N, C-alpha and C positions, 0 to 999 in steps of 0.2 A: 486632520483633523480622526483622532479613534472613532468608528463606528463600532456600538457594541450591539449583539442579534444575541437574542436571549430565547427566541421565540420556538424551539427545538419539537418536533414532536416523532413520538413511537411510531416507526415503520414497519420493525417486527420483535415480537416479541420471543428474541431466540436464545438470554440471558447465557450467550458466549462463553467460556472460562477464559479465550482470549480471540476473541472475536479481530478479523485482519482482513487484510487484502481487497479493499470491495472494488469489482471492475464489470463496468456495463457492457453489455449485450444487444449489441447495434442493431442486429438481425433476426436477435428473438423480442427484444424489450424488456430482458428483466436484471438482477442485478444478482450475480454472482459473490462469494465473499467467505471467508473460512472461518471454521475455528480450531486456532493453533494444537493448542490442547487438550479439545474434547474431541480430535482428531474426527472432524466435518467440514461437510461441506454443503453450504447454503446457496439455494436461488430463491430471489424472491421478485414475482411476481407483480409490480407495483398496479394494474390493473385491475383484480382482484383481493392484494394485499396475501396471497398464499405463499407461503416458503414451502419448498421442497429440498429432501435434505438424504445426504448421502453417505453412509461413513468411507474413511479412509484405515488401511494398514496402519500407516504410520503415516506422522504430521506434516500434517498441508500449509509452510508457509506463502505460499498463494495461490493465486488460480485466475486462469487467463481465457479467456474465450479466442477462438482459432479461425483460419480462413476456410476449417471444412465441420465441418457437424463432432466435433470434438472440445473438449477444453486441456489447455496446458496446466498440469498441476506440479508446483516446485515442490517435490517431497524433501525428507529429511535429507536423501544422501545426491538427488538429482533431478533433471526434470521427466516426467511424465505425458503421459495423452491420458486420457480415458473418454469414455461418452458423455451425454449429458444426465444417464441415470449413476453415471461410478461404475458403470462396466469396461470392462476390457480395456484394463489396466494396462499400458504399452510402455515399457521404457525408454525414451529418442538419450538420455545423455545420463552415466553417471559420471555427477562432478565431482564428486572428495569422497568417493568410496573407502578411501584407505585410511580417513578423519574421523572416527567416529563419536567424537565429542563435539563434533560441528554438523552443522543444519543451515539446508536454505529455509532462507528467508523474503524480504521483500522481490517481487519481481515486476514489472511494466518494460514495454516494448518503447520503444521508438518511434518518433515517424514514419519510419520504412521497414514496421513490424518485425526489428531486429528484438530480442527478449535480452533485457539487463536484469541478471539474476543474483543475490548476494548470499551470502553466508553470514553464522556467527558460532561462536563457540559457548562461554560460559556467560557473557554478558558482560566481562570485567576483562578479559584479557581480548589483543590482536591478532586473534587466529583463524579470524574473516577472509574473504574476498570477494570481491565485486568480478563478477564474470558478464562477456558477452553471448550470446547464446543467438543461432541464427540455423539452417537449414543442411549447412556444411559442416556445422561443430562448435565446438564453443572454446573461448579464448578467456583465461585471467585479464583481466585489465589494471585490477587496483587489488594489492594487497593490505596487511597488519590492520584492516578494518576490525573496529568490538563487536558491533552489531551495522550488520548491510540492513539500514531500510531505508527511506520515502527519498523514490523517485520521480522526477518531471522534467518535462523539457517546456520550451517557451514557442510562441504561436508559429514562429517560423523555422524549429528547430535549429535556430544557432546557437542557444544554450540549452545546457544539461546541468539541473539541479541535483544532487545527490544529500544527503542524509546517514552519516556512522553516527548514530546516537552517540558512543562515545568520544566523538567531539563537542559535544552540547552545541550545534549549529548547522546551518547549511551550508555544502559546497557550492560553488556553481564551475563552470568550463566552457570554453568555448567548442563548437560541435560541428565536427565537420559532416554536413548532412548528406553529402553523397559520398561518403565511406563508411557512416556510423561510430566517427571516430572519433574520441574525445579530447581532447587538449587537456594541461596541466590545470588540475581542481585549485580554487585557491576561495578563499572564506567570503560566504555573500554575508551571514547576519549569524552573530551567535546571541546564546540566548545568556541570559541568569539564573540559577539554578531552580529559582523560586515557578518558575511558569512550568519545571518538569522536564522528563526527556522526550527532548525530538524524536517524532515518529515515523510513520508515513506522513504523504504528501500527496498535491494532486495542483495541478495548474490552471487557470482560467484562459481566456479568451485577450482579457485585456491586459497581460502581460505579471499578472500575481500569481501567488507558491500561496495555498493552504495549509497549514504545518498543524498536524495533531499534537499530542500532547501529555502523554504517559503520565497519569498521575498528576493530573495541571487542570485538568476540567475543560481543558479552553479545546480549540480552534484557533488557529491565530493568520490574518493573509499579511501576506509582505507585498509588496510594491517592487517594480525592477529597480527602484534604486535602494531596497533594505527595508525600509518605511512602515512601520504594521500600518496597516490600514484601517482593519475588523479585527472584529473578538467574539467568536461566538465563544458563550458560557452553557456548560452543558451540565446538570444538577449530578450528574458520578463525576468523580476524577480519574479512571483508566480509559482518557480513549485513544486509542489506536490507528486511525487511519481515516480518509475523507475521499470519493470518487462523487464525481458532477455524473446526473441521472441523463447522458449522452450529449454529443457535439450540441451548443448552442446554447443548452437546459441551464439554469439557473438554481436547479433541484441539488443541493450536495448532501450524499449519503455518510455519515460516520459509523465505524464499527467502534465498539468498546470493547472493554474487560469484566470481567467479574473475580480475575486471582485477586490473592490475599494480598497485601500491603506490608506485612507484617506490624500492622498498632495497632490490633486488637479492635478495630473495628467494626461492625454491623455489617453485613453484606445487603447495601440496597437492593429492590428486586426489579430497580433499573441496569443494574448493572449488568453489561453482558449485552443489552438490545441493539438492535440498531434502529439510528436517530436518522432524520432527514430535516433540511430548513430547505428555504429558499433563499437565499442570498441576494438576490437580484444582481449578478454579474454574471452574464453566460460563459461554460466549463467548457474544458477544453473536454473530447469523448477518449473512453479507452480506445486503443489502437492493439486490434487482433493480432495474435502473433499468426506470421504467417511463415506455417510447415513445409 
């Protein structure tokens, strides 16, 4: 039976143009997230509700904690590191420096701390790719991607879930945890257009994945067999991604956007804010990138 959850709270009034990529920093007990179009990185401290922000020169597609006193940033043309204040920017890898029409988008680490990050072009053409990145370098593992988006792994790391928004679905692949290697992706669940565009995603410890739907006003949970079990309705349409507040926490943080969708409607003051809700299911934590 589908369980509907509606009691979302505003965790931070950031009013991002395109809020994205929430990631929990377990060492500091804070949540990092980006505003892609606003070129900002935000950090929420849930203990006092304060948000610290720094600007980026390029568009940040994702932010992740690392095993050092740094953050990993996926910017337009590659992967960078900065300190917690946004200073000391260093480039690790230029991923697609020769494709000026592409930019880095969503990114997440597998249970080994290896980073999987993708790119996108105009959002309509399959010019993007998915990469695996570690301290030794990077390699392309998937091409002809339209919009590389959500990534998640199940509890034992034997399966990887992936969203190319252009496919209007979640794909799944067997995953070799010993080598961080993906086997062939296949369809896990396909969505009707009425749901909106599948965007960011995270996993829980009960085998489910939570998918954000841009233009669809919902986060939806799917069990291991592909059955939808939960739906979180938000008061605004542009839902971009989600992340649990640490390993075993039941608190889900949700990023949103305030970008226009071309229908002439008035932008709501809640759009672009960070939301949170207790979903009652323990979540998988954010794995830091191993530099």
